[in-house]
C-alpha positions in Angstrom: -1.1 -160.0 49.2 -4.1 -157.9 50.0 -4.5 -154.2 49.2 -4.0 -153.3 52.9 -0.7 -155.2 52.9 0.4 -153.5 49.7 -0.4 -150.1 51.2 1.4 -150.9 54.5 4.5 -152.1 52.5 4.4 -148.9 50.4 4.1 -146.7 53.4 7.0 -148.5 55.1 9.2 -148.2 52.0 8.4 -144.6 51.3 8.4 -143.1 54.8 10.7 -145.4 56.8 13.9 -143.8 55.5 12.6 -140.3 56.0 10.5 -140.7 59.2 11.6 -143.9 60.9 8.7 -145.5 62.6 6.1 -142.8 61.7 3.7 -145.1 59.8 4.4 -148.0 62.1 3.9 -145.9 65.2 0.5 -144.7 63.8 -0.6 -148.2 63.1 0.5 -149.4 66.6 -1.4 -146.6 68.3 -4.5 -147.4 66.4 -4.2 -151.1 67.4 -3.6 -150.1 71.0 -6.8 -148.0 70.9 -8.7 -151.0 69.6 -7.4 -153.0 72.5 -8.7 -150.4 74.9 -12.2 -150.7 73.4 -14.8 -152.2 75.8 -15.2 -156.0 75.3 -12.0 -156.2 73.2 -9.4 -158.4 74.8 -7.3 -159.2 71.7 -6.8 -158.0 68.1 -6.0 -160.7 65.6 -3.1 -159.7 63.3 -3.2 -160.3 59.5 -0.1 -162.0 58.1 1.0 -158.9 56.1 1.1 -156.8 59.3 3.1 -159.2 61.5 6.3 -157.2 61.0 4.6 -154.1 62.2 3.1 -155.9 65.2 6.5 -157.3 66.1 8.0 -153.7 65.8 5.2 -152.4 68.1 5.6 -155.2 70.6 9.3 -154.6 70.9 8.6 -151.0 71.7 5.9 -151.7 74.4 2.8 -150.7 72.5 1.2 -154.1 73.2 2.1 -157.8 73.7 2.3 -160.1 70.6 1.4 -163.7 71.1 0.3 -166.7 69.0 -2.5 -169.2 69.3 -2.1 -172.2 67.1 0.4 -170.2 65.0 -2.1 -167.3 64.5 -0.7 -164.0 65.8 -2.7 -161.7 68.0 -2.2 -158.5 70.1 -3.1 -158.0 73.7 -2.7 -155.2 76.1 0.3 -155.3 78.3 -0.7 -155.3 82.0 0.7 -152.4 83.9 2.9 -151.2 81.1 3.2 -147.6 80.1 3.3 -147.5 76.3 4.8 -144.7 74.3 2.5 -141.8 73.3 
């Protein structure tokens, strides 16, 4: 597991019981901003962040798809995502 994965797991374990979704919501918003960047159609998802990506996709932040088993995010056409 990479350092980013360890940090995400630690944030999830520490803050999820107190502030449900706070850390995941912040991560999802940052990924959604990346998707809105010019020339950026998809954001590839690292294996350790797949649970967060699934969480965000269920809440309408973005779409989560897979290409040859590799997960990626894409903007949802016409969807209004949470703030």
